[in-house]
VODREN-252889 format. One record per atom (N, C-alpha, C): x, y, z. Coordinates in pm, whole numbers, padded with zeros to 5 digits, always signed. Example, Ala and Ser with C-alpha at 12.3 -4.5 7.8 and 13.67 -1.06 7.14 Angstrom:
BEGIN
+01319-00569+00780
+01230-00450+00780
+01320-00330+00780
+01285-00225+00708
+01367-00106+00714
+01290+00003+00787
END
This chain:
BEGIN
-04573-05368-03548
-04613-05437-03427
-04499-05434-03326
-04532-05418-03202
-04433-05415-03096
-04367-05551-03081
-04240-05547-03045
-04170-05673-03017
-04203-05723-02878
-04286-05651-02805
-04319-05688-02667
-04453-05756-02656
-04495-05824-02761
-04614-05906-02749
-04587-06017-02649
-04678-06104-02633
-04662-06214-02537
-04561-06314-02591
-04437-06300-02549
-04331-06389-02594
-04224-06400-02486
-04113-06460-02521
-04008-06478-02423
-03876-06423-02475
-03783-06401-02383
-03654-06343-02417
-03547-06404-02328
-03428-06417-02386
-03312-06458-02308
-03234-06333-02273
-03190-06327-02149
-03107-06215-02106
-02972-06267-02062
-02871-06221-02130
-02736-06251-02086
-02697-06144-01985
-02593-06166-01909
-02555-06072-01804
-02495-05943-01858
-02579-05845-01896
-02527-05719-01946
-02595-05599-01882
-02677-05619-01783
-02744-05511-01712
-02687-05503-01570
-02705-05388-01504
-02653-05376-01368
-02707-05488-01278
-02620-05549-01202
-02662-05649-01105
-02677-05789-01159
-02656-05809-01289
-02670-05944-01345
-02544-06025-01318
-02563-06147-01278
-02450-06237-01257
-02417-06306-01389
-02333-06405-01381
-02294-06477-01502
-02401-06579-01544
-02504-06599-01464
-02609-06695-01497
-02699-06636-01606
-02714-06707-01717
-02806-06663-01822
-02947-06696-01778
-03038-06605-01805
-03174-06617-01754
-03272-06601-01869
-03371-06686-01872
-03478-06681-01972
-03599-06614-01907
-03651-06511-01972
-03768-06439-01923
-03883-06467-02018
-03998-06502-01962
-04116-06526-02045
-04240-06479-01970
-04349-06469-02044
-04476-06433-01981
-04524-06547-01892
-04579-06508-01780
-04638-06608-01691
-04769-06658-01750
-04806-06779-01709
-04935-06833-01747
-04997-06898-01622
-05118-06947-01636
-05188-07005-01521
-05112-07122-01458
-05038-07197-01538
-04961-07310-01483
-04847-07263-01392
-04802-07139-01410
-04694-07085-01326
-04743-07036-01190
-04872-07016-01176
-04922-06949-01056
-04893-07022-00925
-04897-07155-00918
-04860-07217-00790
-04717-07181-00745
-04622-07180-00839
-04484-07144-00804
-04473-06994-00773
-04543-06911-00850
-04543-06767-00824
-04597-06740-00684
-04705-06809-00650
-04764-06793-00517
-04668-06841-00408
-04596-06951-00433
-04496-06999-00338
-04387-06893-00315
-04336-06835-00422
-04233-06731-00411
-04289-06610-00337
-04410-06572-00370
-04477-06459-00305
-04486-06480-00154
-04526-06599-00113
-04542-06628+00030
-04408-06633+00103
-04304-06676+00033
-04170-06678+00093
-04112-06537+00106
-04156-06447+00019
-04097-06313+00014
-04168-06210+00100
-04298-06226+00120
-04375-06118+00182
-04459-06166+00300
-04468-06082+00402
-04549-06117+00520
-04698-06103+00492
-04735-06021+00396
-04875-06008+00355
-04882-06033+00203
-04880-06161+00165
-04872-06195+00021
-05003-06170-00052
-04989-06152-00184
-05106-06146-00270
-05173-06283-00270
-05301-06284-00300
-05376-06409-00310
-05366-06465-00452
-05403-06590-00467
-05409-06653-00598
-05502-06573-00689
-05614-06527-00635
-05711-06450-00714
-05649-06319-00765
-05562-06258-00686
-05497-06134-00731
-05410-06161-00853
-05333-06269-00850
-05249-06303-00964
-05335-06343-01085
-05441-06418-01062
-05530-06456-01172
-05590-06332-01239
-05628-06235-01157
-05685-06111-01211
-05582-06039-01297
-05458-06031-01250
-05354-05961-01327
-05333-06024-01464
-05348-06155-01472
-05331-06223-01601
-05440-06186-01702
-05552-06131-01655
-05662-06097-01745
-05665-05950-01786
-05593-05864-01716
-05599-05721-01744
-05512-05686-01865
-05565-05609-01960
-05489-05580-02081
-05365-05493-02058
-05361-05415-01952
-05248-05328-01924
-05149-05389-01825
-05180-05511-01779
-05096-05579-01682
-05016-05689-01750
-04899-05716-01694
-04816-05825-01745
-04739-05885-01628
-04739-06016-01620
-04656-06087-01524
-04553-06164-01604
-04426-06143-01570
-04320-06218-01635
-04250-06304-01530
-04194-06415-01575
-04121-06506-01486
-03982-06529-01542
-03890-06560-01452
-03752-06591-01489
-03726-06739-01463
-03663-06803-01559
-03620-06943-01542
-03476-06953-01591
-03399-07049-01537
-03262-07065-01586
-03263-07099-01735
-03179-07032-01812
-03176-07052-01956
-03133-07193-01992
-03049-07252-01910
-02999-07386-01942
-03105-07494-01920
-03205-07464-01839
-03309-07564-01813
-03444-07494-01797
-03505-07459-01909
-03631-07386-01908
-03747-07468-01855
-03724-07598-01831
-03829-07680-01771
-03834-07660-01620
-03732-07595-01564
-03731-07566-01421
-03845-07470-01387
-03895-07476-01265
-03999-07379-01227
-03940-07239-01218
-04024-07138-01228
-03974-07001-01219
-03896-06976-01090
-03791-06895-01104
-03710-06857-00989
-03747-06718-00939
-03825-06645-01016
-03869-06512-00976
-03977-06464-01071
-04044-06356-01031
-04149-06299-01114
-04155-06149-01093
-04219-06082-01186
-04245-05938-01176
-04381-05912-01239
-04460-05829-01174
-04589-05786-01226
-04583-05635-01247
-04621-05591-01366
-04619-05448-01396
-04745-05407-01470
-04775-05278-01461
-04880-05215-01541
-04814-05112-01630
-04861-05101-01752
-04827-04985-01835
-04958-04918-01871
-04973-04797-01818
-05093-04718-01843
-05048-04578-01884
-05099-04533-01997
-05062-04403-02054
-04911-04397-02069
-04846-04302-02002
-04702-04284-02020
-04620-04333-01902
-04678-04423-01822
-04607-04472-01704
-04612-04624-01693
-04499-04678-01652
-04490-04819-01617
-04480-04825-01465
-04569-04900-01404
-04566-04914-01258
-04542-05060-01223
-04435-05085-01146
-04405-05219-01099
-04483-05241-00970
-04575-05338-00974
-04660-05365-00859
-04597-05466-00764
-04526-05563-00820
-04480-05675-00738
-04361-05740-00806
-04258-05766-00729
-04142-05839-00781
-04085-05920-00665
-04054-06046-00693
-03997-06132-00588
-03914-06241-00653
-03814-06285-00577
-03724-06391-00622
-03722-06497-00513
-03725-06623-00555
-03717-06734-00460
-03587-06721-00380
-03591-06748-00248
-03470-06732-00166
-03347-06807-00220
-03366-06920-00284
-03253-06996-00338
-03184-06925-00455
-03250-06826-00514
-03196-06759-00632
-03164-06611-00609
-03180-06563-00487
-03149-06424-00459
-03001-06398-00479
-02972-06278-00524
-02834-06235-00551
-02768-06314-00664
-02850-06370-00752
-02794-06443-00867
-02827-06371-00998
-02887-06254-00990
-02919-06177-01110
-03061-06190-01159
-03142-06270-01091
-03280-06290-01136
-03360-06160-01126
-03354-06093-01012
-03427-05967-00996
-03381-05863-01096
-03250-05856-01117
-03195-05760-01214
-03243-05792-01355
-03248-05919-01391
-03295-05957-01525
-03441-05918-01545
-03523-05941-01444
-03664-05903-01453
-03678-05752-01469
-03604-05676-01388
-03609-05530-01398
-03562-05481-01534
-03451-05537-01582
-03397-05496-01711
-03499-05517-01822
-03569-05628-01817
-03671-05657-01918
-03783-05553-01916
-03831-05521-01798
-03942-05426-01788
-03898-05285-01825
-03778-05247-01788
-03728-05114-01826
-03715-05104-01978
-03663-05208-02039
-03650-05210-02186
-03788-05199-02250
-03883-05275-02197
-04020-05270-02251
-04080-05132-02235
-04063-05071-02119
-04119-04937-02093
-04061-04835-02190
-03932-04843-02216
-03870-04750-02311
-03928-04770-02450
-03942-04896-02490
-03996-04922-02624
-04139-04870-02638
-04215-04881-02532
-04355-04834-02535
-04365-04685-02507
-04249-04620-02501
-04240-04475-02484
-04297-04425-02352
-04284-04505-02249
-04321-04457-02116
-04223-04348-02075
-04269-04255-01996
-04181-04149-01948
-04110-04189-01819
-04167-04287-01748
-04108-04325-01620
-04150-04465-01581
-04070-04524-01493
-04104-04649-01425
-04107-04616-01277
-04215-04655-01210
-04228-04627-01067
-04253-04756-00991
-04225-04750-00862
-04252-04863-00773
-04249-04816-00629
-04306-04897-00541
-04293-04876-00397
-04209-04989-00342
-04126-04958-00244
-04041-05057-00180
-04041-05031-00030
-04039-05138+00047
-04033-05121+00193
-03908-05043+00229
-03927-04948+00318
-03814-04869+00364
-03704-04958+00421
-03744-05068+00484
-03649-05160+00548
-03581-05255+00450
-03623-05258+00325
-03569-05354+00227
-03447-05294+00158
-03337-05290+00229
-03215-05228+00177
-03159-05298+00053
-03158-05433+00047
-03108-05497-00076
-03188-05457-00201
-03320-05450-00190
-03402-05411-00306
-03374-05266-00344
-03367-05178-00245
-03340-05038-00274
-03205-05021-00343
-03107-05100-00300
-02975-05095-00362
-02982-05141-00508
-03055-05248-00534
-03071-05296-00671
-03137-05189-00758
-03244-05127-00708
-03313-05025-00787
-03221-04907-00816
-03137-04869-00720
-03043-04760-00743
-02943-04797-00853
-02904-04924-00863
-02813-04967-00970
-02875-04940-01108
-03006-04943-01113
-03077-04914-01238
-03114-04766-01250
-03060-04684-01160
-03077-04539-01159
-03216-04493-01115
-03287-04577-01040
-03410-04531-00976
-03370-04431-00868
-03454-04332-00848
-03432-04233-00742
-03545-04242-00641
-03510-04222-00514
-03611-04220-00408
-03680-04085-00412
-03811-04086-00432
-03887-03962-00451
-03963-03915-00327
-04030-04009-00260
-04110-03969-00143
-04137-04089-00055
-04186-04060+00063
-04216-04162+00163
-04367-04176+00176
-04416-04298+00184
-04558-04324+00212
-04564-04393+00347
-04596-04317+00449
-04600-04369+00585
-04711-04473+00601
-04677-04585+00664
-04775-04689+00694
-04828-04764+00573
-04765-04750+00459
-04813-04812+00335
-04827-04963+00348
-04734-05025+00416
-04736-05170+00435
-04791-05210+00571
-04856-05117+00640
-04909-05144+00773
-04839-05058+00876
-04884-05065+01000
-04823-04982+01104
-04671-05005+01114
-04598-04896+01105
-04453-04903+01118
-04380-04950+00993
-04451-04977+00884
-04390-05024+00760
-04413-04922+00649
-04320-04829+00638
-04329-04725+00536
-04281-04776+00401
-04329-04711+00297
-04282-04739+00162
-04207-04618+00110
-04108-04644+00030
-04039-04539-00043
-04083-04552-00188
-04131-04443-00245
-04166-04441-00386
-04037-04412-00462
-04005-04501-00554
-03885-04483-00636
-03928-04466-00782
-03849-04390-00854
-03884-04357-00991
-03760-04356-01080
-03777-04409-01198
-03675-04401-01302
-03737-04323-01416
-03683-04203-01442
-03735-04118-01551
-03646-04135-01672
-03709-04136-01788
-03635-04143-01913
-03622-04004-01971
-03508-03974-02030
-03483-03840-02087
-03571-03811-02206
END
């Protein structure tokens, strides 16, 4: 049985971009959705709806994980990531961190968890789209050795291009 069933993990700062703050990663549940939606609305000008997140929780190939401070797991999530694993690819659909926790290693911890999971499930690659203008996110993805592969013009609306980034496993 895979160790990536619905469970939780602690991540100490050992991946690129992780700060000294220890972070607990666990699967999201319906009780987390109000906070996930709050983070989503703070992070994006065109946020996902509550129904979109509810749907992701029901899909067998989808997973939403949340990050909470390891020292106080009763705290609300500080960030989340939604991914799909289909066939030999892991696709990151959505990742966001509450503004109060940005640059503290939360995004890096979420990415590290999904990359580890993708490798274990023998995915050949992890892909994502990122706003061309989102330089901090692009920099974080590069720390994890993602490469910019192509441009999707207007992906986020007029004048908002996306860069498709990919991390291939050997």
